[in-house]
C-alpha positions as CSV (number, residue, x, y, z in Angstrom):
1,M,62.4,-103.4,26.2
2,S,63.6,-100.6,24.0
3,L,64.6,-100.7,20.4
4,Q,66.4,-97.9,18.6
5,V,65.5,-97.4,15.0
6,N,67.2,-95.0,12.6
7,H,64.8,-93.3,10.3
8,P,64.5,-90.3,8.0
9,D,63.6,-86.9,9.5
10,E,60.5,-86.9,7.4
11,F,59.2,-90.0,9.2
12,A,59.9,-88.4,12.6
13,K,57.9,-85.4,11.5
14,M,55.0,-87.6,10.4
15,V,55.0,-89.5,13.7
16,L,55.1,-86.2,15.7
17,E,52.2,-84.7,13.7
18,R,50.1,-87.9,14.2
19,S,50.8,-88.0,17.9
20,E,49.8,-84.3,18.4
21,A,46.7,-84.9,16.3
22,K,45.7,-87.9,18.5
23,G,46.8,-86.4,21.7
24,T,49.2,-89.3,22.4
25,S,52.9,-89.9,22.6
26,P,55.1,-90.5,19.5
27,E,55.9,-93.9,21.0
28,A,52.3,-94.9,21.2
29,V,51.9,-93.9,17.5
30,V,54.8,-96.1,16.4
31,I,53.7,-99.0,18.6
32,S,50.2,-98.9,17.2
33,A,51.5,-98.8,13.6
34,V,53.8,-101.7,14.1
35,R,51.1,-103.8,15.8
36,E,48.7,-103.1,13.0
37,I,51.3,-104.1,10.4
38,L,52.3,-107.3,12.2
39,A,48.6,-108.3,12.8
40,G,47.9,-107.8,9.1
41,E,50.8,-110.0,8.2
42,E,49.7,-112.7,10.6
43,R,46.1,-112.7,9.3
44,L,47.4,-113.0,5.7
45,S,49.7,-115.8,6.7
46,D,46.8,-117.6,8.4
47,E,44.6,-117.1,5.3
48,L,47.2,-118.4,2.9
49,A,48.2,-121.4,5.1
50,P,45.7,-123.8,3.3
51,V,47.0,-122.8,-0.1
52,A,50.7,-123.3,1.0
53,E,49.8,-126.7,2.4
54,A,48.1,-127.7,-0.8
55,F,51.2,-126.7,-2.8
56,T,53.4,-128.6,-0.4
57,K,51.3,-131.8,-0.7
58,K,51.2,-131.3,-4.5
59,E,47.4,-131.1,-4.4
60,M,47.6,-127.8,-6.3
61,T,49.6,-126.6,-9.2
62,E,50.8,-123.1,-10.0
63,A,48.2,-123.0,-12.8
64,E,45.4,-123.5,-10.2
């Protein structure tokens, strides 16, 4: 699957510099960065799930 994303030239320069430094493709740099961000969001969501559930069940107030 391919996905086209419009971005500032500055971003493209950063991606190219990183790919050259790592000896990999620009695509690999972008995929790695996106995976890292999404994994972090998923971990945060998992960690906050019990808190969200307590709010939903009214077991916890905003003050707590």
